[in-house]
N, C-alpha and C positions, 0 to 999 in steps of 0.2 A: 507620270501620274499627275492629274490636275488636283490641286489642293486649294480650297476656298475657305478663308477665315472670315467670320462675320463679327464685326465689333458693334455690339449693342450698347456700349457705353455712350454717355452724352458728349464726351470730348474726343475729338479725332486725334489728339496728341496726348491723351491721358495714359494712365497706367495700363489699362486693358489693351489699348492700341500698341503700347510699347512691348508688352508680352507677346501679343499676336505677331508683331513685326519680327521679333526675335525668332519665334518658331518658324515663320515663313522664310526668313533669311537662311536658316539652317536647311530647310527643305529645298530652297532654291540652289544652295551649294551642292546638294545631292542630285541635282538635275531635274527637279520637279517643276512643273508649271504652276506658279502660285498667284493668288489674287486675294486682295483684302477688300471687303465691302464695308463701308461705313454707313450704318443705318441712320445716323444723325444727318447725313447728307441727302437722304431720300425723302420724298414726300409720299406718305402713305397713310391710309386710314385703317382703323381696326376692323375686325371681323363684324359683318352685319348679321350674322347668324341666318343667312338665307338658305343654307344647306345645299347650294348648288354643287359644292365640292363633294358632298356625300351622295348626291343623286347621280353624279356623272359616272356611268357604268361602262365606259369604253374598254374593251378587253385588252387592247394593245398598249394602254397607258398605265404606267407604274404609279402615277399620282394624279388624282383628280384636279381639274383646273379650278381656280378661284374666279368667281364672277366679277370681283372688284379689279379693275385695271388701273393700276397706279404705279408708283416707283418701285414697289416691292414685287411686282409681277415678274420681272426678269430674274430676281433672286430666287423665286419659288420654282422656276422652270429649270 
């Protein structure tokens, strides 16, 4: 199983990161594929309220795509 943790805290080595790393270490010991994403290391902008994600009605897609292409695009897919 793939497990992705997202640290939204401002410090990459802060308390939130320490807790997430502990959880991911245990999951890795159980044989899971783990990944930690540090939001503070990504360059991204906030929502523009353009509603492209709401208007995207492709039937085979589980989640609509965001029109803003930035560092957060890979995380959202």
